[in-house]
C-alpha positions in Angstrom: -66.8 9.6 44.0 -66.5 13.3 45.0 -66.8 16.3 42.7 -63.0 16.6 42.5 -62.7 13.0 41.3 -65.4 13.5 38.7 -63.7 16.6 37.5 -60.4 14.7 37.1 -62.1 11.9 35.2 -63.8 14.4 32.8 -60.5 16.2 32.3 -58.7 12.9 31.5 -61.3 11.9 28.9 -61.6 15.4 27.2 -58.5 17.5 28.0 -59.4 19.8 25.0 -62.6 20.9 26.7 -61.4 22.2 30.0 -61.9 25.8 31.1 -59.3 27.8 33.0 -61.7 28.2 36.0 -62.0 24.4 36.3 -58.3 24.0 36.3 -57.9 26.6 39.0 -60.7 25.0 41.1 -58.9 21.6 40.8 -55.6 23.1 41.8 -56.9 24.8 44.8 -58.8 21.7 45.9 -55.5 19.8 45.6 -53.6 22.2 47.9 -52.1 24.6 45.4 -52.0 28.3 45.9 -51.8 31.0 43.2 -48.6 32.8 43.9 -48.0 35.1 40.9 -50.0 36.6 38.1 -48.5 38.6 35.3 -51.1 39.4 32.7 -52.6 36.1 31.5 -49.8 34.0 33.1 -50.5 32.3 36.4 -48.2 30.4 38.7 -49.4 27.9 41.2 -47.3 26.2 44.0 -47.9 23.9 46.9 -46.8 25.1 50.3 -45.9 21.5 51.2 -43.6 21.3 48.2 -43.9 19.8 44.8 -43.7 21.1 41.2 -44.8 24.6 40.4 -47.4 24.9 37.7 -47.5 27.6 35.1 -50.8 28.2 33.2 -51.7 30.7 30.6 -55.3 32.0 30.8 -56.9 31.5 27.3 -57.9 34.8 25.7 -59.3 35.9 22.4 -61.8 33.5 20.8 -60.4 30.3 22.6 -62.5 29.5 25.7 -60.5 26.4 26.6 -57.1 25.7 28.0 -54.5 24.0 25.9 -54.7 20.2 26.3 -51.0 19.8 27.2 -51.5 22.2 30.1 -54.4 20.1 31.4 -52.4 16.9 31.2 -49.5 18.6 33.0 -51.8 19.7 35.8 -53.2 16.2 36.1 -49.7 14.6 36.2 -48.6 17.1 38.9 -51.6 16.4 41.0 -51.1 12.6 40.6 -47.5 13.0 41.6 -48.3 15.1 44.7 -50.9 12.5 45.7 -48.3 9.7 45.3 -45.9 11.7 47.6 -48.5 11.9 50.3 -49.1 8.1 50.5 
């Protein structure tokens, strides 16, 4: 099991404890590119197609991403993996 797979397993088991940098690393490893940044809002797309992902960088006292954003990213990555096979 590679580091990408380990990261996915950890995110599935604890979506409330995922940092923004970890999500970005996973998206880049899955073929997504950061296309637009406006303040704390980041937009990721895959050049090969697939759903665009919008993330809000946590700020203030909250160090972790929102759990629903993490689950959205995992679902999009799983969908894009299904499209490849």
